[in-house]
N, C-alpha and C positions, 0 to 999 in steps of 0.2 A: 663518318669514319666506319672502313668493318675490322672491328679489330676482334683478337681470340680473347675468348671467354673462359673465366678464372671460375673455382666455386666456391670464392667470394661473392660472386655475381649471382645463385641462384638462385638469393630470396628476388632479386627483382624480374629473374626471366621469369619465375613463378606469380608474380605479380600482371606482365607482359600477358604471359598463357592464362591466368584468369582473364583480365582484361580484353583479348582478342576473342577466347572463345566464347564469354558472356556475349559478346557482342554479335559471331558466328556462328555460333552451333545452339538455335534456337530447339534443335531438335533431340539435344542428349541430356536423358534422365540426369536430375538433380542427382542421385544416389553415384551415378558414373562421371559426375562430373566431380567428386568430392574422392571416388577412388582413383581417377586418372592424376588430381591432384595431389596424391599423397604418394605416388609411384612415379613424379616427376623426377627427384633426385637420381634415383633410376635410371630412369631413361636417361638424363644429361650423360651418366657415365658413358652409358654405348655408343655416343657420334660425337665428331668432331664439332666442337660450338665455336660459333663465329656471331657476335652481336655488331649491330649498326647502333653506336655513337654519337649523338645527335647535341651538342652545347655542354659535353658532361653529361649526360640522360642517354642511360641505354632506352631503345624507343622499342627494339624488334631484334630477332633472331632465329639462326640459320642453325642446325645438326645434321650432319651427313655421316653415313655411315654405307660403306661399300659401294656406291655411285648412289645411294639413292637418296633423295631428301625426304629427312626422317621425322622431320618439324619444320614447321617455319612459322612465325608469329607475330605481328604487329602489333603492339597496345596501340587501344582503340581511338585513341587522342592522338595517335598519329599517322591514322590511314586515311590512305587516297593522297602520300604524299611522295611516292615511287621506293620508300624503302624496302618494301619487300620486293617488288622488282630489281633493285639494288643488290637483294642480299641474294634471291637467285641466282639473278646473271655471276653473283660470285662464285656462287656452290656450285655455277655448271664449269664456270672459267678459272677458280681456281681449287677448286676440291673433285674433280671430275663430274661432278653427277649428272647421273641421265636418265632417273626415273624419280617418281615419285606414287604416293599414294595419297591420295585423298580420298576423304568420306563422301559418298555421291551426295548426302544431303546438303551437304555445302556447295549450293550452286554455285557462290561468289567466287569458291576457291576455283570447285571444277573451272570457272570463266577464266578467273585468274591465269590459271594454268594453260589452258590449251593457249588461250590471248597471245603465250609469250614463249610457246612452239612446240608446246606438245600434246598427243593425242593417246585415245584410250587404248591401251594394249591388252588388259582385262580385268574382268571383275569377279569379288568376293561376296560372298551375300556377308559374314561376318569380319567384326576386325581383328586384329591380332589375338586381344586378348578374347575373342570370341563370342563378345559381345552383338548384338543385333543393331549395328552400323554400317551398310554394304561398302565394300571400299574399291575404288575404281584405281585401278594400278596404268599409269599414263607413262609414257616415255617419247624421252627429244624426237621429232620426224625424223 
């Protein structure tokens, strides 16, 4: 079930984020991991957040702002079960998302989005915080 996230869910979202990023972002420097973790609650405030709940447990979440999927994370224990796809489809059909930015070094995520109909429309050398992680800008075909 996909449901709206509340502020009381934030600690669970941080756990999901940590699990997902630890499993998929091997390129991320430890100090940057800690930097992003510290700033997560502020990022959450800037997006419409929805979570995928299974048997009363949040397994993943998506955040959308101005038609852009700003974040989509699935706990590593739940990866490969279609949760990310469900969240992305909800973001596209229910929240009118049509673009996403993804770390170029996260090849699994790039493949995921491209498999689901996105294509590369641009590239930035750094992430929005100016850190040296190239970003691919993707849009729906």
